[in-house]
Every structure is written in C-alpha cells, then in structure tokens.
N, CA, C and O atoms as a Maestro MAE file, in Angstrom:
{
 s_m_m2io_version
 :::
 2.0.0
}

f_m_ct {
 s_m_title
 :::
 protein
 m_atom[304] {
  # First column is atom index #
  i_m_mmod_type
  r_m_x_coord
  r_m_y_coord
  r_m_z_coord
  i_m_residue_number
  s_m_chain_name
  s_m_pdb_residue_name
  s_m_pdb_atom_name
  i_m_atomic_number
  :::
  1 25 5.792 86.964 79.920 1 A "UNK " " N  " 7
  2 3 5.544 88.339 80.245 1 A "UNK " " CA " 6
  3 2 6.841 88.876 78.742 1 A "UNK " " C  " 6
  4 15 7.715 88.121 78.316 1 A "UNK " " O  " 8
  5 25 6.628 90.077 78.313 2 A "UNK " " N  " 7
  6 3 7.334 90.873 77.186 2 A "UNK " " CA " 6
  7 2 7.739 92.053 77.563 2 A "UNK " " C  " 6
  8 15 6.964 92.818 78.138 2 A "UNK " " O  " 8
  9 25 9.172 92.421 77.265 3 A "UNK " " N  " 7
  10 3 9.535 93.696 77.331 3 A "UNK " " CA " 6
  11 2 8.399 95.032 76.733 3 A "UNK " " C  " 6
  12 15 7.921 94.945 75.603 3 A "UNK " " O  " 8
  13 25 8.152 95.934 77.432 4 A "UNK " " N  " 7
  14 3 7.322 96.747 76.964 4 A "UNK " " CA " 6
  15 2 7.909 97.791 75.712 4 A "UNK " " C  " 6
  16 15 7.255 98.567 75.016 4 A "UNK " " O  " 8
  17 25 9.215 97.543 75.698 5 A "UNK " " N  " 7
  18 3 9.829 98.483 74.809 5 A "UNK " " CA " 6
  19 2 10.267 97.774 73.600 5 A "UNK " " C  " 6
  20 15 10.140 98.445 72.576 5 A "UNK " " O  " 8
  21 25 10.871 96.297 73.408 6 A "UNK " " N  " 7
  22 3 11.320 95.958 72.457 6 A "UNK " " CA " 6
  23 2 10.177 94.534 71.968 6 A "UNK " " C  " 6
  24 15 10.036 94.085 70.831 6 A "UNK " " O  " 8
  25 25 9.532 94.101 73.154 7 A "UNK " " N  " 7
  26 3 8.932 92.837 72.821 7 A "UNK " " CA " 6
  27 2 9.422 91.740 73.098 7 A "UNK " " C  " 6
  28 15 8.779 90.711 72.894 7 A "UNK " " O  " 8
  29 25 10.832 91.719 73.693 8 A "UNK " " N  " 7
  30 3 11.686 90.567 73.985 8 A "UNK " " CA " 6
  31 2 10.914 89.745 75.120 8 A "UNK " " C  " 6
  32 15 10.421 90.242 76.133 8 A "UNK " " O  " 8
  33 25 10.903 88.533 74.797 9 A "UNK " " N  " 7
  34 3 10.365 87.690 75.903 9 A "UNK " " CA " 6
  35 2 11.279 87.629 77.053 9 A "UNK " " C  " 6
  36 15 12.451 87.257 77.005 9 A "UNK " " O  " 8
  37 25 10.463 88.138 78.376 10 A "UNK " " N  " 7
  38 3 11.259 88.237 79.622 10 A "UNK " " CA " 6
  39 2 11.175 86.754 80.487 10 A "UNK " " C  " 6
  40 15 10.204 86.007 80.360 10 A "UNK " " O  " 8
  41 25 12.306 86.446 81.361 11 A "UNK " " N  " 7
  42 3 12.223 85.690 82.138 11 A "UNK " " CA " 6
  43 2 11.157 85.365 83.233 11 A "UNK " " C  " 6
  44 15 10.810 86.333 83.909 11 A "UNK " " O  " 8
  45 25 10.591 84.177 83.515 12 A "UNK " " N  " 7
  46 3 9.503 84.167 84.332 12 A "UNK " " CA " 6
  47 2 9.554 84.669 85.610 12 A "UNK " " C  " 6
  48 15 8.538 84.929 86.255 12 A "UNK " " O  " 8
  49 25 10.779 84.836 86.055 13 A "UNK " " N  " 7
  50 3 11.224 85.522 87.598 13 A "UNK " " CA " 6
  51 2 11.001 86.969 87.249 13 A "UNK " " C  " 6
  52 15 10.324 87.591 88.068 13 A "UNK " " O  " 8
  53 25 11.415 87.599 86.243 14 A "UNK " " N  " 7
  54 3 11.734 89.039 85.942 14 A "UNK " " CA " 6
  55 2 10.840 89.809 86.993 14 A "UNK " " C  " 6
  56 15 9.704 89.444 87.299 14 A "UNK " " O  " 8
  57 25 11.450 90.858 87.482 15 A "UNK " " N  " 7
  58 3 10.513 91.926 88.318 15 A "UNK " " CA " 6
  59 2 9.899 92.882 87.732 15 A "UNK " " C  " 6
  60 15 8.904 93.408 88.230 15 A "UNK " " O  " 8
  61 25 10.533 93.325 86.312 16 A "UNK " " N  " 7
  62 3 10.015 94.703 85.784 16 A "UNK " " CA " 6
  63 2 9.556 94.078 84.450 16 A "UNK " " C  " 6
  64 15 9.736 92.888 84.191 16 A "UNK " " O  " 8
  65 25 8.950 94.955 83.618 17 A "UNK " " N  " 7
  66 3 8.376 95.030 82.595 17 A "UNK " " CA " 6
  67 2 9.340 95.388 81.342 17 A "UNK " " C  " 6
  68 15 8.789 95.300 80.245 17 A "UNK " " O  " 8
  69 25 10.364 95.683 81.348 18 A "UNK " " N  " 7
  70 3 11.568 95.969 80.532 18 A "UNK " " CA " 6
  71 2 13.159 95.107 80.724 18 A "UNK " " C  " 6
  72 15 13.700 94.796 81.785 18 A "UNK " " O  " 8
  73 25 13.600 94.891 79.458 19 A "UNK " " N  " 7
  74 3 14.498 93.795 79.413 19 A "UNK " " CA " 6
  75 2 15.715 94.695 79.835 19 A "UNK " " C  " 6
  76 15 15.613 95.911 79.675 19 A "UNK " " O  " 8
  77 25 17.031 94.079 80.445 20 A "UNK " " N  " 7
  78 3 18.256 94.579 80.611 20 A "UNK " " CA " 6
  79 2 18.896 95.523 79.606 20 A "UNK " " C  " 6
  80 15 19.556 96.482 80.006 20 A "UNK " " O  " 8
  81 25 18.730 95.291 78.375 21 A "UNK " " N  " 7
  82 3 19.189 95.997 77.121 21 A "UNK " " CA " 6
  83 2 18.310 97.158 77.073 21 A "UNK " " C  " 6
  84 15 18.769 98.300 77.046 21 A "UNK " " O  " 8
  85 25 17.315 96.957 77.062 22 A "UNK " " N  " 7
  86 3 16.336 98.179 76.796 22 A "UNK " " CA " 6
  87 2 16.631 99.321 78.090 22 A "UNK " " C  " 6
  88 15 16.557 100.545 77.983 22 A "UNK " " O  " 8
  89 25 16.900 98.721 79.038 23 A "UNK " " N  " 7
  90 3 17.018 99.525 80.297 23 A "UNK " " CA " 6
  91 2 18.287 100.424 80.049 23 A "UNK " " C  " 6
  92 15 18.278 101.655 80.040 23 A "UNK " " O  " 8
  93 25 19.449 99.562 79.837 24 A "UNK " " N  " 7
  94 3 20.638 100.282 79.446 24 A "UNK " " CA " 6
  95 2 20.681 101.318 78.641 24 A "UNK " " C  " 6
  96 15 21.325 102.339 78.882 24 A "UNK " " O  " 8
  97 25 19.862 101.082 77.435 25 A "UNK " " N  " 7
  98 3 19.717 101.806 76.441 25 A "UNK " " CA " 6
  99 2 19.054 103.329 76.994 25 A "UNK " " C  " 6
  100 15 19.541 104.413 76.672 25 A "UNK " " O  " 8
  101 25 18.064 103.195 77.731 26 A "UNK " " N  " 7
  102 3 17.483 104.475 78.340 26 A "UNK " " CA " 6
  103 2 18.391 105.124 79.256 26 A "UNK " " C  " 6
  104 15 18.519 106.348 79.272 26 A "UNK " " O  " 8
  105 25 18.976 104.404 79.961 27 A "UNK " " N  " 7
  106 3 20.026 104.987 81.160 27 A "UNK " " CA " 6
  107 2 21.078 105.866 80.243 27 A "UNK " " C  " 6
  108 15 21.344 107.046 80.474 27 A "UNK " " O  " 8
  109 25 21.608 105.117 79.204 28 A "UNK " " N  " 7
  110 3 22.593 105.981 78.482 28 A "UNK " " CA " 6
  111 2 22.030 106.937 77.745 28 A "UNK " " C  " 6
  112 15 22.723 107.941 77.579 28 A "UNK " " O  " 8
  113 25 20.969 106.918 77.254 29 A "UNK " " N  " 7
  114 3 20.129 108.442 76.552 29 A "UNK " " CA " 6
  115 2 20.170 109.400 77.729 29 A "UNK " " C  " 6
  116 15 20.667 110.525 77.669 29 A "UNK " " O  " 8
  117 25 19.597 108.852 78.826 30 A "UNK " " N  " 7
  118 3 19.434 110.056 79.859 30 A "UNK " " CA " 6
  119 2 20.835 110.378 80.270 30 A "UNK " " C  " 6
  120 15 20.874 111.562 80.605 30 A "UNK " " O  " 8
  121 25 21.845 109.874 80.364 31 A "UNK " " N  " 7
  122 3 23.073 110.493 80.532 31 A "UNK " " CA " 6
  123 2 23.686 111.335 79.442 31 A "UNK " " C  " 6
  124 15 24.439 112.286 79.650 31 A "UNK " " O  " 8
  125 25 23.243 110.843 78.101 32 A "UNK " " N  " 7
  126 3 23.770 111.597 77.072 32 A "UNK " " CA " 6
  127 2 23.129 112.949 76.940 32 A "UNK " " C  " 6
  128 15 23.772 113.944 76.605 32 A "UNK " " O  " 8
  129 25 21.733 112.962 77.236 33 A "UNK " " N  " 7
  130 3 20.858 114.024 77.290 33 A "UNK " " CA " 6
  131 2 21.235 115.316 78.539 33 A "UNK " " C  " 6
  132 15 21.207 116.534 78.363 33 A "UNK " " O  " 8
  133 25 21.571 114.573 79.777 34 A "UNK " " N  " 7
  134 3 21.516 115.168 81.040 34 A "UNK " " CA " 6
  135 2 23.283 114.899 81.597 34 A "UNK " " C  " 6
  136 15 23.528 113.997 82.398 34 A "UNK " " O  " 8
  137 25 24.246 115.689 81.118 35 A "UNK " " N  " 7
  138 3 25.513 115.362 81.452 35 A "UNK " " CA " 6
  139 2 25.408 115.544 83.055 35 A "UNK " " C  " 6
  140 15 26.167 114.929 83.804 35 A "UNK " " O  " 8
  141 25 24.645 116.226 83.422 36 A "UNK " " N  " 7
  142 3 24.823 116.441 85.138 36 A "UNK " " CA " 6
  143 2 24.204 115.429 86.121 36 A "UNK " " C  " 6
  144 15 24.359 115.249 87.329 36 A "UNK " " O  " 8
  145 25 23.391 114.787 85.109 37 A "UNK " " N  " 7
  146 3 22.869 113.459 85.915 37 A "UNK " " CA " 6
  147 2 23.838 112.627 85.978 37 A "UNK " " C  " 6
  148 15 24.032 111.958 86.993 37 A "UNK " " O  " 8
  149 25 24.819 112.517 84.581 38 A "UNK " " N  " 7
  150 3 25.815 111.562 84.753 38 A "UNK " " CA " 6
  151 2 26.841 111.820 85.801 38 A "UNK " " C  " 6
  152 15 27.315 110.894 86.460 38 A "UNK " " O  " 8
  153 25 27.186 113.044 85.964 39 A "UNK " " N  " 7
  154 3 28.374 113.488 87.099 39 A "UNK " " CA " 6
  155 2 27.898 113.125 88.259 39 A "UNK " " C  " 6
  156 15 28.672 112.718 89.126 39 A "UNK " " O  " 8
  157 25 26.867 113.187 88.429 40 A "UNK " " N  " 7
  158 3 26.065 113.186 89.872 40 A "UNK " " CA " 6
  159 2 26.038 111.612 90.294 40 A "UNK " " C  " 6
  160 15 26.243 111.202 91.436 40 A "UNK " " O  " 8
  161 25 25.684 110.642 88.921 41 A "UNK " " N  " 7
  162 3 25.580 109.414 89.320 41 A "UNK " " CA " 6
  163 2 27.305 108.953 89.504 41 A "UNK " " C  " 6
  164 15 27.555 108.247 90.481 41 A "UNK " " O  " 8
  165 25 28.235 109.267 88.767 42 A "UNK " " N  " 7
  166 3 29.346 108.961 88.950 42 A "UNK " " CA " 6
  167 2 30.113 109.471 90.357 42 A "UNK " " C  " 6
  168 15 30.870 108.721 90.973 42 A "UNK " " O  " 8
  169 25 29.865 110.618 90.714 43 A "UNK " " N  " 7
  170 3 30.146 111.031 92.232 43 A "UNK " " CA " 6
  171 2 29.465 110.045 93.237 43 A "UNK " " C  " 6
  172 15 30.204 109.521 94.070 43 A "UNK " " O  " 8
  173 25 28.227 109.759 93.247 44 A "UNK " " N  " 7
  174 3 27.704 108.990 93.916 44 A "UNK " " CA " 6
  175 2 28.370 107.495 94.252 44 A "UNK " " C  " 6
  176 15 28.595 107.034 95.371 44 A "UNK " " O  " 8
  177 25 28.586 106.957 93.126 45 A "UNK " " N  " 7
  178 3 29.160 105.618 92.736 45 A "UNK " " CA " 6
  179 2 30.764 105.731 93.385 45 A "UNK " " C  " 6
  180 15 31.314 104.712 93.803 45 A "UNK " " O  " 8
  181 25 31.313 106.797 93.416 46 A "UNK " " N  " 7
  182 3 32.526 106.975 93.843 46 A "UNK " " CA " 6
  183 2 32.554 107.121 95.394 46 A "UNK " " C  " 6
  184 15 33.437 106.631 96.097 46 A "UNK " " O  " 8
  185 25 31.521 107.829 95.844 47 A "UNK " " N  " 7
  186 3 31.267 107.980 97.421 47 A "UNK " " CA " 6
  187 2 30.993 106.782 97.919 47 A "UNK " " C  " 6
  188 15 31.264 106.669 99.115 47 A "UNK " " O  " 8
  189 25 30.452 105.663 97.289 48 A "UNK " " N  " 7
  190 3 29.914 104.540 97.567 48 A "UNK " " CA " 6
  191 2 31.130 103.511 97.921 48 A "UNK " " C  " 6
  192 15 31.193 102.674 98.821 48 A "UNK " " O  " 8
  193 25 32.040 103.844 96.945 49 A "UNK " " N  " 7
  194 3 33.501 102.874 97.114 49 A "UNK " " CA " 6
  195 2 34.187 103.311 98.123 49 A "UNK " " C  " 6
  196 15 35.093 102.577 98.518 49 A "UNK " " O  " 8
  197 25 33.975 104.526 98.777 50 A "UNK " " N  " 7
  198 3 35.060 104.970 100.058 50 A "UNK " " CA " 6
  199 2 35.083 103.592 101.088 50 A "UNK " " C  " 6
  200 15 34.016 103.028 101.327 50 A "UNK " " O  " 8
  201 25 36.173 103.165 101.590 51 A "UNK " " N  " 7
  202 3 36.158 102.144 102.705 51 A "UNK " " CA " 6
  203 2 35.017 102.145 103.757 51 A "UNK " " C  " 6
  204 15 34.342 101.167 104.079 51 A "UNK " " O  " 8
  205 25 34.923 103.323 104.206 52 A "UNK " " N  " 7
  206 3 34.040 103.716 105.213 52 A "UNK " " CA " 6
  207 2 32.557 103.399 104.759 52 A "UNK " " C  " 6
  208 15 31.758 102.797 105.476 52 A "UNK " " O  " 8
  209 25 32.389 103.681 103.999 53 A "UNK " " N  " 7
  210 3 31.056 103.436 103.146 53 A "UNK " " CA " 6
  211 2 30.604 101.847 102.982 53 A "UNK " " C  " 6
  212 15 29.540 101.357 103.359 53 A "UNK " " O  " 8
  213 25 31.481 101.315 102.453 54 A "UNK " " N  " 7
  214 3 31.502 99.836 102.143 54 A "UNK " " CA " 6
  215 2 31.620 99.269 103.414 54 A "UNK " " C  " 6
  216 15 31.119 98.147 103.491 54 A "UNK " " O  " 8
  217 25 32.168 99.736 104.513 55 A "UNK " " N  " 7
  218 3 32.039 99.042 105.831 55 A "UNK " " CA " 6
  219 2 30.632 99.244 106.350 55 A "UNK " " C  " 6
  220 15 30.144 98.291 106.958 55 A "UNK " " O  " 8
  221 25 30.052 100.119 106.234 56 A "UNK " " N  " 7
  222 3 28.783 100.476 106.764 56 A "UNK " " CA " 6
  223 2 27.490 99.784 105.976 56 A "UNK " " C  " 6
  224 15 26.479 99.382 106.553 56 A "UNK " " O  " 8
  225 25 27.722 99.727 104.552 57 A "UNK " " N  " 7
  226 3 26.944 98.870 103.881 57 A "UNK " " CA " 6
  227 2 27.064 97.191 103.932 57 A "UNK " " C  " 6
  228 15 26.164 96.408 103.628 57 A "UNK " " O  " 8
  229 25 28.412 96.850 104.396 58 A "UNK " " N  " 7
  230 3 28.420 95.496 104.986 58 A "UNK " " CA " 6
  231 2 27.524 95.230 106.389 58 A "UNK " " C  " 6
  232 15 26.788 94.260 106.570 58 A "UNK " " O  " 8
  233 25 27.747 96.234 107.250 59 A "UNK " " N  " 7
  234 3 26.978 95.938 108.737 59 A "UNK " " CA " 6
  235 2 25.443 96.134 108.480 59 A "UNK " " C  " 6
  236 15 24.633 95.415 109.065 59 A "UNK " " O  " 8
  237 25 25.090 97.005 107.700 60 A "UNK " " N  " 7
  238 3 23.933 97.281 107.282 60 A "UNK " " CA " 6
  239 2 23.363 95.852 106.722 60 A "UNK " " C  " 6
  240 15 22.406 95.302 107.268 60 A "UNK " " O  " 8
  241 25 23.917 95.397 105.783 61 A "UNK " " N  " 7
  242 3 23.353 94.017 105.065 61 A "UNK " " CA " 6
  243 2 23.379 93.022 106.103 61 A "UNK " " C  " 6
  244 15 22.424 92.251 106.201 61 A "UNK " " O  " 8
  245 25 24.410 92.943 106.932 62 A "UNK " " N  " 7
  246 3 24.570 91.886 107.707 62 A "UNK " " CA " 6
  247 2 23.411 91.865 108.940 62 A "UNK " " C  " 6
  248 15 22.868 90.818 109.291 62 A "UNK " " O  " 8
  249 25 23.132 93.107 109.509 63 A "UNK " " N  " 7
  250 3 22.185 93.409 110.213 63 A "UNK " " CA " 6
  251 2 20.617 93.005 109.808 63 A "UNK " " C  " 6
  252 15 19.811 92.446 110.551 63 A "UNK " " O  " 8
  253 25 20.410 93.417 108.492 64 A "UNK " " N  " 7
  254 3 19.154 93.062 107.751 64 A "UNK " " CA " 6
  255 2 19.194 91.435 107.579 64 A "UNK " " C  " 6
  256 15 18.103 90.885 107.727 64 A "UNK " " O  " 8
  257 25 20.096 90.760 107.343 65 A "UNK " " N  " 7
  258 3 20.087 89.477 107.185 65 A "UNK " " CA " 6
  259 2 19.756 88.747 108.412 65 A "UNK " " C  " 6
  260 15 19.119 87.702 108.280 65 A "UNK " " O  " 8
  261 25 20.151 89.205 109.795 66 A "UNK " " N  " 7
  262 3 20.131 88.418 110.873 66 A "UNK " " CA " 6
  263 2 18.686 88.563 111.502 66 A "UNK " " C  " 6
  264 15 18.109 87.715 112.182 66 A "UNK " " O  " 8
  265 25 18.168 89.950 111.093 67 A "UNK " " N  " 7
  266 3 16.929 90.298 111.538 67 A "UNK " " CA " 6
  267 2 15.790 89.265 110.622 67 A "UNK " " C  " 6
  268 15 14.805 88.807 111.201 67 A "UNK " " O  " 8
  269 25 16.027 88.999 109.300 68 A "UNK " " N  " 7
  270 3 15.281 88.045 108.783 68 A "UNK " " CA " 6
  271 2 15.391 86.695 108.999 68 A "UNK " " C  " 6
  272 15 14.443 85.939 108.787 68 A "UNK " " O  " 8
  273 25 16.552 86.286 109.438 69 A "UNK " " N  " 7
  274 3 16.826 84.878 109.910 69 A "UNK " " CA " 6
  275 2 16.193 84.914 111.475 69 A "UNK " " C  " 6
  276 15 15.875 83.802 111.897 69 A "UNK " " O  " 8
  277 25 16.009 85.854 112.231 70 A "UNK " " N  " 7
  278 3 15.506 85.793 113.463 70 A "UNK " " CA " 6
  279 2 13.801 85.442 113.190 70 A "UNK " " C  " 6
  280 15 13.184 84.501 113.689 70 A "UNK " " O  " 8
  281 25 13.343 86.323 112.403 71 A "UNK " " N  " 7
  282 3 12.029 86.412 111.941 71 A "UNK " " CA " 6
  283 2 11.669 85.149 111.431 71 A "UNK " " C  " 6
  284 15 10.509 84.872 111.733 71 A "UNK " " O  " 8
  285 25 12.280 84.217 110.719 72 A "UNK " " N  " 7
  286 3 12.148 83.041 110.155 72 A "UNK " " CA " 6
  287 2 12.187 81.852 111.416 72 A "UNK " " C  " 6
  288 15 11.312 81.043 111.727 72 A "UNK " " O  " 8
  289 25 13.338 82.041 111.917 73 A "UNK " " N  " 7
  290 3 13.364 80.995 113.396 73 A "UNK " " CA " 6
  291 2 12.249 81.319 114.217 73 A "UNK " " C  " 6
  292 15 11.653 80.295 114.552 73 A "UNK " " O  " 8
  293 25 11.670 82.520 114.732 74 A "UNK " " N  " 7
  294 3 10.488 82.727 115.462 74 A "UNK " " CA " 6
  295 2 9.335 81.896 114.907 74 A "UNK " " C  " 6
  296 15 8.590 81.275 115.665 74 A "UNK " " O  " 8
  297 25 9.175 81.887 113.436 75 A "UNK " " N  " 7
  298 3 7.777 81.221 112.801 75 A "UNK " " CA " 6
  299 2 7.871 79.837 113.148 75 A "UNK " " C  " 6
  300 15 6.890 79.169 113.472 75 A "UNK " " O  " 8
  301 25 9.008 79.412 113.087 76 A "UNK " " N  " 7
  302 3 9.175 77.883 113.280 76 A "UNK " " CA " 6
  303 2 9.067 77.192 114.571 76 A "UNK " " C  " 6
  304 15 9.215 75.972 114.632 76 A "UNK " " O  " 8
  :::
 }
 m_bond[303] {
  # First column is bond index #
  i_m_from
  i_m_to
  i_m_order
  :::
  1 1 2 1
  2 2 3 1
  3 3 4 2
  4 3 5 1
  5 5 6 1
  6 6 7 1
  7 7 8 2
  8 7 9 1
  9 9 10 1
  10 10 11 1
  11 11 12 2
  12 11 13 1
  13 13 14 1
  14 14 15 1
  15 15 16 2
  16 15 17 1
  17 17 18 1
  18 18 19 1
  19 19 20 2
  20 19 21 1
  21 21 22 1
  22 22 23 1
  23 23 24 2
  24 23 25 1
  25 25 26 1
  26 26 27 1
  27 27 28 2
  28 27 29 1
  29 29 30 1
  30 30 31 1
  31 31 32 2
  32 31 33 1
  33 33 34 1
  34 34 35 1
  35 35 36 2
  36 35 37 1
  37 37 38 1
  38 38 39 1
  39 39 40 2
  40 39 41 1
  41 41 42 1
  42 42 43 1
  43 43 44 2
  44 43 45 1
  45 45 46 1
  46 46 47 1
  47 47 48 2
  48 47 49 1
  49 49 50 1
  50 50 51 1
  51 51 52 2
  52 51 53 1
  53 53 54 1
  54 54 55 1
  55 55 56 2
  56 55 57 1
  57 57 58 1
  58 58 59 1
  59 59 60 2
  60 59 61 1
  61 61 62 1
  62 62 63 1
  63 63 64 2
  64 63 65 1
  65 65 66 1
  66 66 67 1
  67 67 68 2
  68 67 69 1
  69 69 70 1
  70 70 71 1
  71 71 72 2
  72 71 73 1
  73 73 74 1
  74 74 75 1
  75 75 76 2
  76 75 77 1
  77 77 78 1
  78 78 79 1
  79 79 80 2
  80 79 81 1
  81 81 82 1
  82 82 83 1
  83 83 84 2
  84 83 85 1
  85 85 86 1
  86 86 87 1
  87 87 88 2
  88 87 89 1
  89 89 90 1
  90 90 91 1
  91 91 92 2
  92 91 93 1
  93 93 94 1
  94 94 95 1
  95 95 96 2
  96 95 97 1
  97 97 98 1
  98 98 99 1
  99 99 100 2
  100 99 101 1
  101 101 102 1
  102 102 103 1
  103 103 104 2
  104 103 105 1
  105 105 106 1
  106 106 107 1
  107 107 108 2
  108 107 109 1
  109 109 110 1
  110 110 111 1
  111 111 112 2
  112 111 113 1
  113 113 114 1
  114 114 115 1
  115 115 116 2
  116 115 117 1
  117 117 118 1
  118 118 119 1
  119 119 120 2
  120 119 121 1
  121 121 122 1
  122 122 123 1
  123 123 124 2
  124 123 125 1
  125 125 126 1
  126 126 127 1
  127 127 128 2
  128 127 129 1
  129 129 130 1
  130 130 131 1
  131 131 132 2
  132 131 133 1
  133 133 134 1
  134 134 135 1
  135 135 136 2
  136 135 137 1
  137 137 138 1
  138 138 139 1
  139 139 140 2
  140 139 141 1
  141 141 142 1
  142 142 143 1
  143 143 144 2
  144 143 145 1
  145 145 146 1
  146 146 147 1
  147 147 148 2
  148 147 149 1
  149 149 150 1
  150 150 151 1
  151 151 152 2
  152 151 153 1
  153 153 154 1
  154 154 155 1
  155 155 156 2
  156 155 157 1
  157 157 158 1
  158 158 159 1
  159 159 160 2
  160 159 161 1
  161 161 162 1
  162 162 163 1
  163 163 164 2
  164 163 165 1
  165 165 166 1
  166 166 167 1
  167 167 168 2
  168 167 169 1
  169 169 170 1
  170 170 171 1
  171 171 172 2
  172 171 173 1
  173 173 174 1
  174 174 175 1
  175 175 176 2
  176 175 177 1
  177 177 178 1
  178 178 179 1
  179 179 180 2
  180 179 181 1
  181 181 182 1
  182 182 183 1
  183 183 184 2
  184 183 185 1
  185 185 186 1
  186 186 187 1
  187 187 188 2
  188 187 189 1
  189 189 190 1
  190 190 191 1
  191 191 192 2
  192 191 193 1
  193 193 194 1
  194 194 195 1
  195 195 196 2
  196 195 197 1
  197 197 198 1
  198 198 199 1
  199 199 200 2
  200 199 201 1
  201 201 202 1
  202 202 203 1
  203 203 204 2
  204 203 205 1
  205 205 206 1
  206 206 207 1
  207 207 208 2
  208 207 209 1
  209 209 210 1
  210 210 211 1
  211 211 212 2
  212 211 213 1
  213 213 214 1
  214 214 215 1
  215 215 216 2
  216 215 217 1
  217 217 218 1
  218 218 219 1
  219 219 220 2
  220 219 221 1
  221 221 222 1
  222 222 223 1
  223 223 224 2
  224 223 225 1
  225 225 226 1
  226 226 227 1
  227 227 228 2
  228 227 229 1
  229 229 230 1
  230 230 231 1
  231 231 232 2
  232 231 233 1
  233 233 234 1
  234 234 235 1
  235 235 236 2
  236 235 237 1
  237 237 238 1
  238 238 239 1
  239 239 240 2
  240 239 241 1
  241 241 242 1
  242 242 243 1
  243 243 244 2
  244 243 245 1
  245 245 246 1
  246 246 247 1
  247 247 248 2
  248 247 249 1
  249 249 250 1
  250 250 251 1
  251 251 252 2
  252 251 253 1
  253 253 254 1
  254 254 255 1
  255 255 256 2
  256 255 257 1
  257 257 258 1
  258 258 259 1
  259 259 260 2
  260 259 261 1
  261 261 262 1
  262 262 263 1
  263 263 264 2
  264 263 265 1
  265 265 266 1
  266 266 267 1
  267 267 268 2
  268 267 269 1
  269 269 270 1
  270 270 271 1
  271 271 272 2
  272 271 273 1
  273 273 274 1
  274 274 275 1
  275 275 276 2
  276 275 277 1
  277 277 278 1
  278 278 279 1
  279 279 280 2
  280 279 281 1
  281 281 282 1
  282 282 283 1
  283 283 284 2
  284 283 285 1
  285 285 286 1
  286 286 287 1
  287 287 288 2
  288 287 289 1
  289 289 290 1
  290 290 291 1
  291 291 292 2
  292 291 293 1
  293 293 294 1
  294 294 295 1
  295 295 296 2
  296 295 297 1
  297 297 298 1
  298 298 299 1
  299 299 300 2
  300 299 301 1
  301 301 302 1
  302 302 303 1
  303 303 304 2
  :::
 }
}
C-alpha cells in the first residue's frame, strides 16, 4: 500500500492510507491556516496533562484491558 499523498510505500500493518510525514505536514498546515484550532488543541493537551485526568485515563485503560482479558478467558 502506498501513501495517497506522496506515494511512499507504507508498512504492511499500516492502518491508514497516508504516511506519518504527510500527516504531520497536513496538521501543521491546518494549524497555520487556523490559529484558533491550534490554540484549542494546545488547551486540550494541557487539560489532559492534569494529574486528575491522567489518573482517570489510567483507570479507564486498566478497566478496558481487564474487560478484554475477561472476554479472552471466557472464550477458552
């Protein structure tokens, strides 16, 4: 599979049709053309870095993994 933008060959397990470099260029272009989107993105990242949100994300991830493991063990 090749990148739809630059034609670079993508890795076999790649789940998108665009390479990382082209994706980064596209995001930078969006941020350059829309400063309000860039600001909102930064604010969201800062919010996610707060300790209470990091703890919540860790708990949610652990709960999700436990549910997956439970489903796997029930199949066997």
